[in-house]
C-alpha positions as CSV (number, residue, x, y, z in Angstrom):
1,M,21.6,17.8,-42.9
2,K,18.1,15.6,-41.1
3,Y,15.4,16.6,-39.7
4,S,14.7,15.2,-35.9
5,L,11.6,14.5,-34.0
6,S,13.1,14.7,-30.5
7,G,11.4,17.9,-29.7
8,I,8.1,16.8,-29.7
9,L,9.3,13.6,-27.4
10,V,7.8,15.6,-24.8
11,L,4.6,14.6,-25.3
12,I,5.7,11.2,-23.9
13,V,5.5,13.0,-20.6
14,L,1.8,12.9,-21.2
15,T,1.6,8.7,-20.8
16,G,2.8,9.4,-16.9
17,F,-0.6,11.1,-16.1
18,G,-2.3,7.9,-15.0
19,G,-1.9,9.1,-11.5
20,F,-4.2,12.0,-12.1
21,G,-7.1,9.7,-14.1
22,S,-8.1,6.0,-13.2
23,T,-9.9,3.8,-15.5
24,A,-13.3,6.0,-16.2
25,R,-16.1,4.8,-14.0
26,A,-19.2,2.8,-15.1
27,R,-21.2,5.2,-16.2
28,T,-18.8,6.8,-18.5
29,M,-17.8,3.5,-20.3
30,A,-20.9,4.0,-22.8
31,A,-20.2,6.3,-25.8
32,S,-19.9,9.6,-24.2
33,P,-23.4,11.9,-24.8
34,D,-23.2,14.9,-26.7
35,S,-23.5,17.0,-23.3
36,V,-20.4,15.3,-22.1
37,L,-18.0,16.3,-25.2
38,A,-19.5,19.7,-24.5
39,L,-17.6,20.1,-21.7
40,I,-14.2,20.0,-23.3
41,G,-14.8,21.3,-26.8
42,T,-17.1,21.2,-29.6
43,V,-17.8,18.5,-32.6
44,Q,-17.0,19.1,-36.2
45,S,-17.5,16.0,-38.7
46,D,-15.7,13.6,-36.9
47,T,-13.1,15.5,-34.5
48,L,-13.7,17.1,-31.2
49,F,-11.7,20.1,-31.2
50,V,-11.0,20.6,-27.5
51,E,-10.3,24.0,-26.0
52,R,-7.9,24.5,-23.1
53,D,-10.1,26.3,-20.6
54,K,-12.7,23.6,-21.0
55,V,-10.2,20.9,-20.3
56,I,-9.3,22.1,-17.3
57,A,-12.8,22.4,-16.2
58,A,-13.8,18.9,-17.1
59,A,-10.4,17.6,-15.6
60,L,-11.4,19.3,-12.2
61,V,-15.0,18.0,-12.3
62,R,-14.4,14.7,-13.4
63,N,-10.9,13.1,-12.9
64,E,-11.7,10.0,-10.3
65,M,-8.3,10.7,-8.5
66,L,-9.1,14.0,-7.6
67,A,-13.0,12.5,-6.3
68,A,-10.6,10.6,-4.5
69,S,-8.3,13.2,-2.8
70,S,-11.5,15.3,-2.0
71,A,-13.1,12.0,0.0
72,M,-9.7,11.5,2.0
73,S,-10.3,15.1,3.0
74,D,-13.7,14.7,4.1
75,A,-12.3,11.7,6.1
76,A,-9.9,13.8,7.5
77,A,-13.0,16.3,8.6
78,A,-14.5,13.5,9.9
79,D,-11.8,12.3,11.9
80,A,-11.3,16.1,13.2
81,F,-15.4,15.9,14.2
82,G,-14.6,12.4,15.9
83,A,-12.1,13.8,18.2
84,W,-14.7,15.5,20.2
85,R,-15.3,11.9,21.8
86,S,-12.4,13.0,24.2
87,F,-14.8,15.7,25.6
88,T,-18.4,14.1,25.3
89,P,-20.2,11.7,27.0
90,Q,-20.8,8.1,25.7
91,I,-23.4,6.1,25.9
92,Q,-23.3,2.1,26.0
93,L,-26.2,0.3,25.9
94,S,-25.4,-3.8,26.8
95,S,-27.1,-7.1,27.3
96,F,-25.7,-10.5,28.7
97,F,-26.6,-13.6,30.0
98,L,-25.1,-15.8,32.7
99,R,-26.1,-19.5,33.8
100,S,-23.9,-20.8,36.7
101,D,-24.1,-23.3,39.5
102,D,-21.8,-21.3,41.6
103,A,-23.3,-20.9,45.3
104,L,-22.2,-17.7,45.3
105,S,-23.0,-16.3,42.0
106,S,-26.6,-18.4,42.2
107,F,-27.1,-16.3,46.0
108,G,-26.0,-13.1,44.1
109,F,-28.1,-13.8,41.1
110,K,-31.1,-13.9,43.1
111,L,-30.1,-10.9,45.4
112,Q,-29.9,-8.8,42.2
113,N,-33.2,-10.1,41.0
114,R,-34.4,-8.8,44.9
115,G,-35.4,-12.3,45.1
116,I,-34.2,-13.6,48.5
117,T,-36.7,-15.7,50.7
118,P,-36.2,-17.0,54.0
119,M,-36.1,-20.4,52.2
120,D,-33.2,-19.3,50.7
121,F,-30.6,-19.3,53.8
122,N,-31.3,-23.0,54.3
123,P,-27.7,-24.2,54.5
124,E,-28.2,-27.2,52.4
125,L,-29.9,-24.8,49.4
126,L,-27.0,-22.5,49.7
127,N,-24.2,-24.9,49.5
128,N,-26.2,-26.4,46.6
129,P,-28.2,-24.3,45.0
130,G,-28.1,-26.1,41.4
131,E,-28.0,-24.1,38.3
132,T,-29.5,-20.5,38.3
133,N,-30.2,-18.3,35.1
134,N,-29.4,-14.8,35.2
135,F,-30.0,-12.0,32.4
136,V,-28.9,-8.2,32.5
137,S,-29.3,-5.4,30.5
138,R,-27.3,-2.4,31.1
139,L,-27.5,1.3,30.0
140,Q,-24.1,2.9,31.1
141,L,-22.9,6.7,30.5
142,L,-19.3,7.4,30.8
143,Q,-17.7,11.4,30.8
144,P,-14.3,12.0,30.3
145,I,-13.4,14.3,33.0
146,F,-9.7,14.9,32.8
147,N,-7.4,13.0,30.6
148,G,-3.8,14.5,31.5
149,G,-4.2,16.8,28.1
150,M,-4.8,13.8,25.9
151,G,-8.5,14.9,24.3
152,I,-7.4,18.6,23.6
153,Y,-4.3,18.1,22.4
154,G,-5.1,15.4,20.1
155,K,-8.1,17.4,19.2
156,Q,-6.1,20.2,18.3
157,A,-3.9,17.3,16.2
158,A,-6.9,16.1,14.4
159,N,-8.0,19.6,13.4
160,A,-4.5,20.3,12.0
161,A,-4.4,17.0,10.1
162,S,-8.0,18.1,8.8
163,R,-6.5,21.3,7.5
164,A,-3.7,19.2,6.1
165,A,-5.7,17.2,3.8
166,A,-8.0,20.3,2.8
167,L,-4.5,21.9,1.8
168,N,-3.2,18.9,0.1
169,H,-6.6,18.3,-1.8
170,R,-6.2,21.9,-3.2
171,R,-2.8,21.0,-4.2
172,A,-4.1,17.9,-6.2
173,T,-6.7,20.3,-7.8
174,E,-3.9,22.6,-8.8
175,T,-1.7,19.5,-10.3
176,V,-4.8,18.3,-11.9
177,A,-5.0,22.0,-13.5
178,F,-1.4,22.0,-14.3
179,H,-1.6,18.5,-16.0
180,A,-4.7,19.4,-18.0
181,V,-2.4,22.7,-19.4
182,Q,0.2,20.1,-20.4
183,A,-2.3,17.8,-21.7
184,W,-3.8,20.5,-24.0
185,E,-0.4,21.9,-25.3
186,G,0.8,18.5,-25.8
187,L,-2.1,18.0,-28.4
188,A,-1.5,21.4,-29.8
189,L,2.2,20.9,-30.0
190,A,1.5,17.6,-32.0
191,H,-0.9,19.4,-33.9
192,S,1.4,22.4,-35.0
193,Y,4.3,19.6,-35.9
194,A,1.9,17.7,-38.0
195,Q,1.1,20.4,-39.8
196,V,4.8,21.6,-40.4
197,M,5.6,18.0,-41.4
198,E,2.4,18.4,-43.9
199,I,4.5,21.5,-45.5
200,A,7.3,19.8,-45.4
201,V,6.0,16.7,-47.5
202,A,4.6,18.7,-49.9
203,S,7.4,20.7,-50.4
204,A,9.5,17.7,-50.6
205,A,7.2,16.1,-53.4
206,G,7.6,19.4,-55.0
207,H,11.5,18.8,-55.5
208,V,10.6,15.3,-56.6
209,Q,8.8,16.5,-59.2
210,Q,11.1,19.3,-60.3
211,A,13.8,17.0,-60.0
212,R,12.0,14.2,-62.4
213,S,11.5,17.0,-64.9
214,L,15.1,18.2,-65.0
215,V,16.0,14.9,-65.1
216,A,14.0,14.3,-68.5
217,A,15.2,17.5,-69.7
218,E,18.5,16.0,-68.8
219,M,19.3,19.0,-66.9
220,A,19.7,16.6,-63.7
221,T,21.0,13.3,-63.3
222,E,19.2,10.6,-61.7
223,A,21.1,10.9,-58.4
224,D,19.2,13.8,-57.8
225,L,15.6,12.4,-58.3
226,L,16.9,9.2,-55.9
227,Q,18.3,11.6,-53.3
228,A,14.8,13.7,-53.5
229,Q,12.9,10.8,-53.3
230,V,14.4,9.2,-50.4
231,Y,14.3,12.5,-48.5
232,L,10.6,12.5,-49.2
233,S,10.4,9.1,-47.6
234,G,11.9,10.3,-44.9
235,L,9.3,13.1,-44.1
236,Q,6.5,10.6,-45.0
237,Q,7.9,8.7,-41.9
238,Q,8.5,11.1,-39.6
239,L,4.9,12.8,-40.3
240,I,3.1,8.9,-39.9
241,E,4.8,9.4,-35.9
242,V,3.5,12.9,-35.2
243,H,0.3,11.3,-36.0
244,N,0.4,8.7,-33.8
245,M,1.7,11.1,-31.2
246,E,-1.1,13.4,-31.6
247,A,-3.7,10.3,-31.2
248,V,-1.8,9.7,-27.7
249,A,-2.1,12.8,-26.8
250,G,-5.8,13.0,-27.6
251,E,-6.3,9.4,-25.5
252,N,-4.2,11.4,-22.7
253,I,-6.9,14.0,-22.6
254,K,-9.8,11.6,-22.7
255,L,-8.0,9.7,-19.3
256,L,-7.5,12.8,-17.6
257,T,-11.3,14.0,-18.2
258,A,-12.7,10.9,-18.0
259,T,-14.2,10.9,-21.3
260,V,-15.0,8.2,-23.4
261,T,-15.4,8.8,-27.4
262,P,-14.2,7.3,-30.7
263,L,-14.0,11.0,-32.0
264,T,-10.3,12.3,-32.9
265,L,-9.7,15.0,-30.5
266,A,-7.9,18.0,-31.7
267,A,-6.6,21.5,-30.1
268,A,-8.8,24.0,-30.9
269,A,-7.2,27.4,-32.5
270,P,-5.1,29.2,-29.7
271,G,-4.8,33.0,-29.7
272,A,-1.8,35.4,-29.3
273,D,1.1,35.1,-27.0
274,D,1.6,37.4,-24.6
275,E,5.3,39.0,-23.1
276,M,6.9,37.6,-20.2
277,P,5.6,39.0,-16.7
278,L,8.0,41.5,-14.7
279,A,8.9,39.7,-12.3
280,P,8.0,36.4,-10.0
281,D,6.1,36.5,-6.9
282,T,8.3,35.7,-4.1
283,D,5.6,35.8,-1.8
284,A,3.1,33.6,-3.6
285,V,5.8,31.0,-2.9
286,L,5.6,30.6,0.7
287,Q,1.4,30.5,0.5
288,R,1.8,27.4,-1.5
289,S,-0.9,25.0,-0.7
290,D,1.7,21.9,-0.2
291,L,3.8,23.9,2.1
292,L,0.7,25.4,4.0
293,A,-0.3,21.5,4.2
294,S,3.3,20.4,5.4
295,Q,3.1,23.6,8.4
296,E,-0.2,22.0,9.1
297,Q,1.3,18.4,9.3
298,A,4.4,19.7,11.5
299,T,1.6,21.2,14.1
300,A,-0.2,17.8,14.2
301,A,2.8,16.0,14.9
302,Y,3.5,18.9,17.3
303,K,0.2,18.3,19.4
304,M,0.6,15.0,19.4
305,V,4.1,14.9,21.9
306,G,1.1,16.6,24.4
307,V,-1.1,13.3,23.7
308,A,1.9,10.8,24.5
309,Q,2.8,13.1,27.5
310,G,-0.7,13.2,28.6
311,A,-1.0,9.1,28.6
312,I,1.1,8.9,31.8
313,L,-1.0,11.6,33.8
314,P,-3.8,10.5,36.0
315,H,-7.2,10.1,34.2
316,I,-10.2,10.7,35.8
317,N,-13.8,9.5,34.5
318,L,-17.6,9.6,35.8
319,S,-20.0,6.7,35.1
320,I,-23.5,6.6,35.6
321,Q,-25.0,2.7,35.2
322,R,-28.7,1.7,35.1
323,D,-28.9,-2.2,35.5
324,F,-32.2,-4.3,34.9
325,Y,-32.0,-8.1,35.9
326,D,-34.2,-11.0,34.9
327,H,-34.2,-14.8,35.8
328,D,-36.0,-15.5,32.4
329,N,-35.9,-12.5,29.8
330,L,-33.0,-10.8,28.1
331,F,-34.8,-7.6,28.6
332,G,-36.8,-8.2,31.5
333,S,-36.7,-6.4,34.7
334,N,-37.7,-8.5,38.0
335,A,-35.6,-5.6,39.5
336,K,-33.0,-2.8,38.7
337,S,-30.3,-0.7,40.3
338,W,-28.0,2.0,39.3
339,S,-24.8,3.0,40.6
340,L,-22.8,6.6,40.1
341,G,-18.9,6.5,40.6
342,V,-16.0,8.6,39.7
343,Y,-12.6,6.4,39.5
344,A,-8.8,7.8,38.6
345,T,-6.4,5.4,36.5
346,M,-2.9,6.2,36.0
347,G,0.0,4.4,34.5
348,F,4.0,4.1,33.6
349,G,5.7,2.0,31.5
350,M,8.8,1.8,29.2
351,G,6.0,1.7,26.3
352,H,4.8,5.2,27.4
353,W,8.3,6.6,27.4
354,G,8.9,5.2,24.2
355,E,5.5,6.8,22.8
356,I,7.2,10.3,23.9
357,K,9.9,10.1,22.2
358,K,9.0,8.5,19.2
359,A,6.4,11.9,18.9
360,R,8.9,14.1,20.0
361,A,11.0,12.8,17.2
362,Q,8.3,12.9,14.7
363,S,7.5,16.3,15.8
364,R,11.7,17.6,14.7
365,A,11.2,15.1,11.3
366,A,8.2,17.2,10.3
367,G,9.8,20.8,11.3
368,H,12.8,20.0,9.0
369,M,10.8,19.0,6.0
370,V,8.6,22.3,6.2
371,E,12.0,23.8,6.4
372,F,13.2,21.9,3.1
373,E,10.0,21.8,1.2
374,T,10.2,25.7,1.9
375,R,13.4,26.0,0.3
376,Q,12.9,23.5,-2.4
377,A,9.7,24.9,-3.5
378,Q,11.9,28.4,-4.0
379,V,14.4,27.1,-6.0
380,E,11.5,25.2,-8.0
381,A,9.9,28.5,-8.9
382,T,13.3,29.6,-9.5
383,A,14.3,27.5,-11.9
384,A,10.5,27.8,-13.3
385,W,10.8,31.1,-13.9
386,L,14.2,30.8,-15.6
387,A,13.3,28.3,-17.8
388,A,9.8,30.5,-19.0
389,E,12.3,33.5,-19.7
390,A,14.9,31.5,-21.6
391,A,11.6,30.0,-23.5
392,W,10.2,33.2,-24.2
393,E,13.7,34.3,-25.4
394,K,14.1,31.0,-27.9
395,V,10.7,31.9,-29.5
396,T,12.5,35.8,-30.4
397,V,15.2,33.6,-31.7
398,A,13.1,31.0,-33.6
399,R,10.8,33.5,-35.0
400,G,13.8,35.2,-36.6
401,A,15.2,32.0,-37.9
402,V,11.7,31.1,-39.4
403,G,11.8,33.8,-41.5
404,A,15.3,33.2,-42.5
405,A,14.6,29.8,-43.7
406,R,11.8,30.5,-45.5
407,E,13.9,33.3,-47.1
408,G,16.7,30.8,-47.9
409,L,15.0,27.8,-49.2
410,R,13.0,30.2,-51.7
411,I,16.2,31.4,-53.1
412,V,18.2,27.8,-53.1
413,T,14.9,26.3,-54.9
414,N,15.0,28.9,-57.7
415,Q,19.0,28.4,-57.7
416,Y,18.2,24.5,-58.3
417,G,16.0,24.9,-60.9
418,E,18.5,27.1,-62.9
419,G,21.4,24.4,-62.2
420,L,22.9,26.8,-59.7
421,A,22.4,24.5,-56.7
422,S,22.7,20.9,-56.3
423,M,19.9,18.7,-55.3
424,V,21.9,18.2,-51.5
425,N,22.3,22.1,-51.4
426,L,18.6,22.5,-51.6
427,L,17.7,19.3,-49.5
428,D,19.7,20.8,-46.4
429,T,18.1,24.0,-47.1
430,Q,14.7,22.1,-46.8
431,A,15.6,20.3,-43.7
432,A,17.0,23.4,-42.6
433,A,13.6,25.0,-43.0
434,T,11.6,22.1,-41.4
435,M,13.7,22.4,-38.2
436,A,13.2,26.0,-37.6
437,E,9.8,25.6,-38.5
438,G,9.9,23.0,-35.7
439,N,12.2,24.6,-33.5
440,L,9.5,27.6,-33.3
441,V,6.5,25.0,-32.6
442,Q,8.3,23.5,-29.4
443,A,9.7,27.3,-28.2
444,L,6.1,28.2,-28.1
445,H,5.0,25.0,-26.3
446,D,7.8,25.5,-23.9
447,Y,6.5,29.4,-23.3
448,R,3.1,28.7,-22.6
449,V,3.7,25.3,-20.4
450,G,6.3,27.3,-18.8
451,L,3.4,30.0,-17.7
452,A,1.3,27.5,-16.4
453,N,4.4,25.9,-14.5
454,L,5.2,29.5,-13.0
455,E,1.7,29.7,-11.3
456,Y,1.6,25.8,-10.1
457,T,5.7,26.4,-8.8
458,G,4.2,29.7,-7.3
459,A,6.3,32.2,-8.6
460,L,3.3,33.6,-10.7
461,T,-0.2,34.0,-9.4
462,A,-3.2,32.9,-11.5
463,A,-4.4,37.0,-12.0
464,E,-0.7,37.6,-13.3
465,N,-0.4,34.7,-15.5
466,P,-0.6,35.8,-19.6
467,G,-1.5,32.6,-20.4
468,N,-4.4,32.3,-18.8
469,E,-6.0,34.6,-21.3
470,E,-5.4,31.8,-24.0
471,G,-2.5,33.5,-25.8
472,N,-1.5,31.1,-28.3
473,D,0.1,31.6,-31.6
474,T,1.4,28.9,-33.2
475,G,3.9,31.2,-35.5
476,S,3.8,28.9,-38.4
């Protein structure tokens, strides 16, 4: 029987956390000061022992992609604030220069500057005025009065989009926290596997020594010694692989928390596990941040139908304008004028009708997505509950198997020493014991991550999650 490391391949998923931790910012590229390292754990010798709660907290504070999500939420809030433009006056300041030899324009320039004299009515001068300059500075206030509902619907859509962005940011926060749990548990899993393999290597080394002694006493064959040596070599190779995975898990924690340090990372000693909660929280599933965000996005899409329809209704605007004229200076004021006006516009074309149909279709699509994502979330929560429940049952079974395997190994080891069992039997029993220890380590890891996944999928609220009490027992 050969011991397999397939159980710890779960660590490989940690390499997929790049979406939640980009390259550390320039300020973290230098060696991390003690104050930064203290955010995630405690330094002992050349090892940084990281704590689960601290890793989560540091990831929520330092993760760059989460900071980007926060900035996007702020951008959506700014969009919602800017949507007030459909109701508030806009002030425009403009200035332009005109030069022309057009007869009508030249006469108009003089008239705007209040510079007409009797001589300007000379037919020759009227017909051939020469080149004339005119500087105009304009201050204009525009006030929307009615825009077919585009303003109110647009504001409501922007508000809904802002709320959706805030909820998506909250979900991003929950995702980073969940990935922090996975990262820490992955490190703890690799460390526990390393302990199992170190014990197995020590035990196998003892078998080699025992076989060597028996061969010397002519109580065993050379084949027994060779079998024991080959088995020991295989375990040593697996231990090297486990130590490598432990190092990779530590690097992923550094990535997630934007921490730069040459120190080796190890998981701080966990506590004891609690039992499964009694039942899933079905109401909590419907209050998941991503589902609420989808509902807000559907609301925004529905309001955009009103925006599209408002484009074909009459628009009425008020304009107040103050002009300053001068022949020579950009901001001169040889003369001034004001004007007040109300104007209405209305237009309809195939493009407008297409926009209305598009908005209606997008609204329907958003509604369907809400329905699907709600059902999908319920399935995810149910699956997470079943997985956690199965993991807890496997922990119970694995603990019993470990006890039986340890006792079996003790018996067969004694039997081999007395010549009552073969080296093959001894190594098979050793492999079974090592596998039982590894299965327990994996089952405990799956259970702890399963509890965090229950909370993440909405099947369990944070207050009900026994994993929040830092309950962890390696069972080794």
